N, C-alpha and C positions, 0 to 999 in steps of 0.2 A: 726165286719165288715160283711156285707152281700155281696153275689155274685149276679150279675145280668147278665144273658145271653140273648142277644137280638137276637131273632130267628123268626122275622116276615118277612114281604116282600113277594113278589110274585115270586121271583126267575126267572125273565124274561130272564136274560142272560143265563140261563141253560134250557130254553125251547128246546125240548118238554119233557125233563126229569121231569120237575116240573108241568106238567099238572095234575098229580094225586097225588102229594106228595109235602110237604113243602121241600124246598131246604136243610134245616138243618137236615133232616132225610134221605137224600141220603146216600148210602154206601160209606165210605172211607176205602178201603180194606175190613176189616172184621167187621166193626162196623159202626153204624150211625154217621154221621158227628158231631152231637151235643155231642157225648160222649167225644170228644177231648177237647172242652172248659170246660166241666164239670171236666174232669181229671185235667186240669190246675188249676182250683179253689180248688178242693179237696186236691191236692198235696200241695197247699199253706196254708192249714189249714182252708179253708173256707167251712163250712159244711151246712150253711143255704143259699139257692139259690132260686132266682126268675127267672123263664123262661118267657120272654115276647114274645108272638107269636101273629099271626094274619092270616088273609086270610082264604080260604075255607078249609084248611086241618089242622087247629089248633088243633082239637080234637085228631089227631093222636099222639100227644106228650104224652097224658095220657097212651095210649096203650104201647108206647115204654119205657117211663121213670117210669111210675107208681108212687110210692111214693119216688123213688130215693134211697132207702136203699141199693139196690144191687150195686149202683155206689158210695157208701160212703157218700151220702147226709143224713144229719140228719133231716132237714126240707126243703121240696120242695114246692114252691108256684108257681102258674100260674097267669099270667096277660095277658089280651087280648088287643091288639092294634086294635081299631075298623077301623082305616083308615090309609093309608100311610101318613107319615108326617116327615120322617127323623129320624136319629138315636137319636137325643136329645129328640124328641117327644116320641119315643119308650121308652127311659129310663124313661120319666116322668110317664109312665104307672105303673112302679114299686114303685112309691112313697108311696102308702098306706102301703106297707110292710117295707119300708126303711126310712121313714121320721125320721130325727134326728140321723141317723146312717151314718157311712162311708160305701162306696160301692166300690167293685171291679167289673168293667164292662168289659165284653168281648163279641165280636160279635160271633154269633153262627157258622160262617164259618171259624173262626180262629183256625188253627191247629198248635200247637207248643209243643215242649218238653222242653221249657225254664222253669227254676225254678224261681218263683217269691215270695217264702215264706219270704225271708229276706226283700224284698220291702214291703210286706204286714205288717210285724212286725214293721218295721221302720216308716211306714207312720203315720203322725199325722194330717197334715192339708194341705189345698190347693188341688192341683192336681198333679199327677205323670203320665206321659204318656210314653209309650214304643215305641221306634223307631227301625227300621231295614233297613239296606241298601238293596235296591231292584233295578232290572234292568229297571223297568217300574214305576217310582214314580208318573208319571202323572195320574195313576189310583187312587191315594190316596190323603189324606191330606199330605202336604209336608212342613216341617219347613225351614225357612230361619234363618241363624245364623250370629252373628257378629264375629269379629275377635278373640274373646275369647271363642267361642263355646256356647254362650248363644243364645237361640231362640229369634228372634225379632218379628216374626209373623209366623202363619201357614196359608197356602193357600190351599184351597180345589180344587183338581184335576187341577192343573195349566198346561197350554199348554207348558210353559217353566219352568220346575221345578227349584227352586233355590238351591236344593241339591238333592242327591240321597238317602235320607232317606225318609221312609214312616212312617206315624203314623199308628201303626199296628192294632188298634181296640182293644187294651187292656189298660184300664185306672183305676187309683185309684182316687176317689173323696172324699172330705170331706162332712160335713153335709150341706154345703151351696148349693150343686149342684142343688137341685130341685127349690130353689128360683132363681138361675141363669137361669135355663131353662125357667122359667116364664117370664124373662126379655128379652128373645131372640126374634128377628124378623125373619119372613120367608126369606129365601134367594131368589135369582133370580129364582131358580127352584121350589120355593114354599115349601121348606122344612126347618125344624128347624135343623140346621147343628151342628154336634158334634164339627166341627172345630170352629164355633163361640163360643160354650161353652168353649172349651179349650182356645181360645183367651181372653175370659173374665177373666179367671184365670191369664193369661199372663199379661194382662193390670194391674192387681192388684199386680204383682210381686210375684205371688204365684203358679207358675207352674214349676215343675221339669221334667227332662227327663232322661231316662235310655236307653242305647242301649241293646236291647233284645239279650241274648246269646242263641246259639243253633239254632235249626230248627224252622222256622216260615214261613207259607204261609196262605193266605186266599184261600179257596176252591170255590171261586165264579165264576170261568170261567171253561170251558171244559178242558183247558190246565192245570190249577192249580189243578183242581179236580183230574186229572190223576196223576200229580206230587206228590200230597199229599198222594194218595193211594200207589204209588210206594215207597215213603219214609217209610211209616208205615209198608209196607210189608217187606222191607229190614231189619227193626229193628226186626220184629217178627221172620223172617227166621233166622237172625243172632243169636238170643237168642236160638232158637231151635237147632242150630248146635253146641252151646257151650257145 
């Protein structure tokens, strides 16, 4: 299984911080943001990783990550997203490296200490998505459930969320993922949505979900960027005091 970190976009919600740097290279306490999703994948045993980036500051990733060896990566690849087109379109940029292989996909602003090694080892086919209860599900893809806890549909950024679970931006996909992306249609906002990709697996009865254990936040707003930094500071300070 290969890991794919999606680290493109213009980071407009974090302007003016992102005027001179890609959002995923902003500091989260004492490390660049992208170090955290890398840590998630490497701890799960995934050592071959593709970083998909774009925008005017894409070249900065090479200065920060270099060949990835210092971070536990064995093979690090870079893919360039030429234009904004949604998460699913960004994932498609990794196809030359991942064709015919299973992939673990994580958004570059996802910061978590959850352990997913067992999920990676168990995964065989279809899709497995990771959910987390959040106070603001309307910011995310949100699942609706039937009476037995099965997902019936996933809705992108709903005005009236059908649950308080968010799709976290951490996914396991089988080898069919890139063919599925090619069958997607642009959404009303002109993007190829990862929610539509997940719903394609759901329609085929091949989507599983897991509630993510431990800390998780996306660092895509000023408030969550601060909260994530404070969390990792508390962890590091606590270890230094032991």
